[in-house]
C-alpha positions, -999 to +999 in steps of 0.1 A: -663-271+688-669-309+689-692-306+660-667-286+640-640-311+646-663-340+636-669-322+603-632-316+598-625-353+605-649-360+577-625-341+554-591-353+566-598-384+586-600-387+624-564-399+625-552-365+613-568-346+641-547-344+672-568-335+703-550-353+732-531-329+755-498-347+755-498-352+717-504-315+711-475-303+733-450-301+704-473-278+685-480-255+715-446-242+724-417-227+705-382-239+710-370-209+731-400-215+754-410-179+754-445-188+742-468-217+753-504-218+741-535-240+743-556-252+714-588-272+708-570-295+684-544-297+657-556-305+622-532-320+596-545-317+560-525-332+532-536-311+502-546-276+492-582-289+486-583-302+522-569-269+536-596-251+516-624-273+530-611-269+566-609-231+563-644-230+548-657-250+578-640-227+602-653-196+585-689-210+586-686-217+623-665-186+632-637-208+645-602-194+645-572-210+629-534-207+636-514-219+605-482-236+615-452-249+595-422-264+612-428-244+644-393-229+643-405-192+644-389-170+670-416-144+677-445-167+686-466-161+655-472-198+651-483-204+687-520-201+696-529-177+724-533-191+759-571-191+761-572-222+740-600-213+715-579-218+683-574-248+661-538-252+649-537-259+611-504-278+606-491-278+570-464-304+575-483-330+554-483-307+524-448-319+516-446-326+478-420-311+455-444-307+426-419-298+400-383-288+394-378-270+361-341-265+354-348-248+320-368-220+337-347-221+369-378-226+391-392-252+414-428-256+427-430-267+463-458-273+488-458-254+520-447-283+542-415-291+523-386-285+547-360-260+536-333-287+536-353-309+513-359-280+489-322-274+487-316-311+480-343-311+453-326-282+436-292-297+439-305-329+424-314-310+392-280-292+392-293-260+406-289-239+438-318-229+460-299-203+481-322-197+511-302-211+541-311-209+578-298-227+609-332-244+613-333-256+577-337-293+587-371-285+603-384-251+591-407-253+561-410-233+528-445-220+538-432-207+571-401-192+554-424-173+531-449-163+558-421-147+578-401-135+548-371-154+561-336-141+554-306-162+564-270-162+555-271-157+517-293-125+515-263-104+504-262-124+472-297-136+465-321-117+487-346-130+513-376-152+507-396-125+491-370-120+464-368-157+458-405-162+453-422-160+418-457-172+426-480-185+453-510-207+459-530-193+488-562-204+506-581-173+515-601-167+547-633-178+531-618-210+517-613-198+482-581-209+465-560-183+447-537-200+421-509-176+415-483-203+408-466-184+379-431-191+365-429-157+348-401-133+352-422-106+337-459-102+345-473-066+346-510-075+348-519-056+378-512-058+415-485-081+427-507-101+451-482-126+462-464-099+482-495-094+503-491-129+518-453-131+520-443-118+555-480-117+566-475-146+591-507-164+581-529-134+590-542-127+555-543-161+539-526-196+541-498-203+517-501-238+504-475-238+476-450-216+459-428-212+428-393-204+439-363-192+419-333-214+413-297-204+403-267-221+387-250-245+411-216-230+420-187-249+407-165-239+437-168-221+471-141-205+492-149-202+529-128-182+552-128-175+589-112-141+596-101-122+626-108-085+624-100-058+649-134-040+649-168-038+633-154-007+614-127-029+599-153-055+590-174-029+572-144-018+552-136-054+544-171-060+532-169-031+507-137-045+493-150-081+492-180-070+471-157-055+445-127-078+445-132-112+461-130-131+428-166-144+427-201-139+441-199-129+478-226-152+493-220-147+531-205-121+553-213-130+590-200-109+619-195-123+654-178-111+686-152-130+705-177-137+733-200-154+707-172-177+697-163-185+733-199-195+740-198-219+711-164-233+720-176-238+756-209-255+748-209-267+712-199-303+708-170-309+684-160-273+680-126-258+679-110-224+675-098-220+639-072-194+646-042-195+669-050-165+691-082-147+701-095-117+683-122-092+695-142-098+663-146-123+635-160-126+600-172-158+583-170-151+546-180-173+517-175-167+480-188-188+452-178-190+415-191-207+384-155-217+376-136-241+398-103-227+386-086-199+405-112-191+432-090-200+462-061-181+447-082-150+441-095-151+477-060-157+491-048-127+472-077-106+484-070-117+520-033-110+516-041-074+507-066-071+536-039-084+560-014-058+547-041-030+552-048-042+588-084-050+580-077-086+588-053-097+615-055-135+609-072-158+585-080-195+578-092-206+544-111-239+545-091-266+527-118-293+529-155-297+533-149-308+568-131-276+576-158-256+560-184-274+582-163-266+613-163-229+604-201-229+598-207-247+631-193-217+650-220-195+634-249-220+633-247-230+670-247-194+682-284-192+690-285-227+706-256-223+730-268-191+746-293-210+767-263-226+786-253-191+798-286-183+815-312-158+804-309-141+770-328-111+758-330-110+720-331-083+694-334-090+657-328-056+642-315-040+610-299-006+604-284+009+573-251-008+565-229+022+572-245+025+607-238-011+619-205-003+638-221+027+655-252+007+664-232-021+680-212+004+701-241+024+712-264-005+719-236-022+739-231+009+760-269+012+766-275-023+778-245-024+801-255+009+816-290-006+821-278-039+835-242-037+847-224-070+840-247-081+812-229-096+782-239-083+748-235-108+719-238-090+686-237-113+656-253-119+623-257-109+587-235-078+584-237-081+547-273-069+548-273-048+580-292-074+601-276-078+635-289-102+662-281-081+692-286-106+720-277-099+756-269-127+781-274-122+818-246-113+841-227-143+854-244-157+884-274-134+881-310-145+886-324-156+853-360-147+860-350-112+872-329-106+841-356-118+817-381-095+835-362-066+821-369-077+785-392-048+776-370-022+793-339-035+774-359-037+741-369-001+746-333+011+750-320-009+720-350-001+697-347+036+705-312+035+689-325+015+660-352+042+654-327+070+655-307+052+628-338+047+607-337+009+611-362-019+618-371-037+651-376-069+631-352-077+603-361-113+595-380-130+624-413-112+619-437-096+644-458-125+657-469-120+692-436-109+707-434-076+689-471-070+681-475-043+707-444-025+696-456-021+661-478+010+666-448+028+681-425+022+650-449+022+621-461+053+603-498+057+612-509+057+576-489+025+570-504+008+601-539+019+590-533+003+555-522-029+572-554-030+593-575-023+562-559-052+544-566-075+573-602-064+576-607-068+538-590-102+534-601-117+568-632-098+578-641-124+605-607-124+620-603-161+619-567-163+606-540-162+633-558-138+656-535-118+678-505-121+656-489-090+639-520-068+646 
């Protein structure tokens, strides 16, 4: 291994190889602290050519590599296994915005560009890059594509896969595939980019991408709504798609307990409404015309109040108020740690089944662990619910977390009955790898293994993740 690292230092310079234990710590654990790994070193290339050279050296020596972006993944796919044989290949120095083409509504980004910087580059050209996540200040475009990230605007623009037009990928033998195409139409064979999107670095290493841009909205209307039930929220969603007066960008559902957690632990937060409601919706609508959007949304909400689908509403009157509304949603994942142990589920079901799923899953987990506190929230607009469960008040955290697999089994059984998915947007990584054979069609799983064996026959790319 020392000889391999010496050769790699010859490619990227010794200063870009991190081998000291303390210096490697930020690369070896994920922020929820579910996974901690060990590694021989962290290598930090600054170009696609350097990535190619490093992969070629690893392939020749049979060394294994774990690609890593901003290290914000939630299923451990970016963390090396505990044995410590791997080399982490950090892509954070591949951070150039290569081009922004307003005429073709595309931009070409390297994998280490943060999502926030990508949004800012688009806005600087008068365009919108709509992918938006709570971790956008630190997550990277390469990681977003490798996990097929979703976020809060999927209902209008799709997830990372739908936003990507072309890729540049370093293959497991070091070859570079240049698929950086700006074409909306290209029927010249297999769509290879989709092999690597969502593959979590197991089939190749994404080094750059061409992403779609959209017209920058002239106006946005953001509303925080009290609704009596998930059923009412579902009915409201249907009406909003048809009548909200613009493009429905966001439709986020959260329970009262979710809001209470944020109000209790989130700095600078306040309740937007005068009295509690069992459920809430954060809704955002955009328009290419600045005139009349607020009035159209107000009229829509007035009708929803008359129908009883909404019981109270606040429409943001300033950017500061809009930020306050969003803070209630964006801090949800962070504040749960203050309430003790939390067992997570990132699932999706058909849209019509969301209310029934929430009810059945809540009953199942409270029967399993009396006193536990279900926290359903998330992207109701696309059927993706983060069904997290906090420990009973005063319970032993370790004892509660020890029931993770048991609780997952109960929730995932309901998801399966409803023809849903056990991973809506976070990926498989290491956390859900052993669950995959139980939910995938055997032929589908066999095809996945065939692709892995074909594209990475030595098994050097992110071993132990996904498969």
